[in-house]
C-alpha positions in Angstrom: 2.7 -12.4 8.3 6.0 -12.2 6.2 9.1 -10.1 7.8 9.7 -6.9 6.3 12.8 -7.2 3.9 14.8 -3.7 3.7 17.2 -2.6 1.3 19.3 0.3 1.5 20.7 1.9 -1.3 22.4 5.1 -0.8 22.0 7.5 -4.5 25.4 9.0 -4.4 25.5 9.4 -8.2 23.8 8.3 -11.3 25.8 4.9 -11.4 23.6 4.0 -8.1 20.0 4.7 -10.2 20.0 1.2 -12.0 20.3 -0.5 -8.8 17.7 1.6 -6.9 15.4 1.3 -10.0 15.4 -2.6 -9.7 14.9 -2.7 -6.5 11.6 -0.4 -6.8 10.6 -2.2 -9.8 11.0 -6.0 -8.2 8.9 -4.4 -5.1 6.1 -2.7 -7.3 5.9 -6.4 -9.6 5.5 -8.6 -6.4 2.6 -5.9 -5.1 1.2 -6.1 -8.7 1.5 -2.2 -8.7 4.2 -1.9 -11.5 1.7 -0.8 -13.7 1.2 2.4 -11.6 5.0 3.2 -11.3 6.4 2.1 -14.5 7.9 5.3 -15.8 7.5 4.0 -19.6 3.7 3.7 -19.2 2.6 6.3 -21.6 -0.9 6.8 -19.8 -0.9 5.4 -16.4 -4.2 4.9 -14.6 -5.7 7.8 -12.6 -5.7 6.8 -8.7 -8.9 7.5 -6.6 -8.7 7.7 -2.8 -10.9 4.9 -2.0 -13.8 5.4 0.8 -13.1 5.9 4.4 -14.1 2.6 6.0 -17.3 2.9 8.2 -18.1 0.6 11.2 -20.6 -1.1 9.4 -17.8 -2.6 7.2 -17.0 -4.6 10.2 -20.2 -5.0 11.9 -23.6 -4.3 9.9 -25.5 -4.0 13.0 -23.2 -1.1 14.2 -23.0 2.3 12.9 -20.7 4.0 15.4 -17.3 3.2 16.3 -18.0 3.5 20.0 -20.6 0.6 19.3 -17.8 -1.9 18.3 -16.4 -4.0 20.6 -12.6 -4.0 20.9 -11.8 -6.7 18.6 -14.0 -5.0 15.9 -12.2 -1.8 16.7 -9.1 -3.4 16.3 -10.4 -4.8 12.7 -11.8 -1.3 11.9 -7.8 0.2 12.9 -6.5 -2.4 10.1 -9.3 -2.2 7.8 
């Protein structure tokens, strides 16, 4: 797992906006989501909420959370 990099920018005035936008843009490009955030995109795609995970996503033989073992429950939480 990579360490999280934190950049702090205080938007005290309009002159700070360009630097802030570059940080956002760089992070969004790295995460491959710039097309969703780019203010110049004329018709950004609509986002849909993903379906909630189910225990069967972790173990197809178990249909309830309580049926999962501890490792599977941890996987479920991270899913």
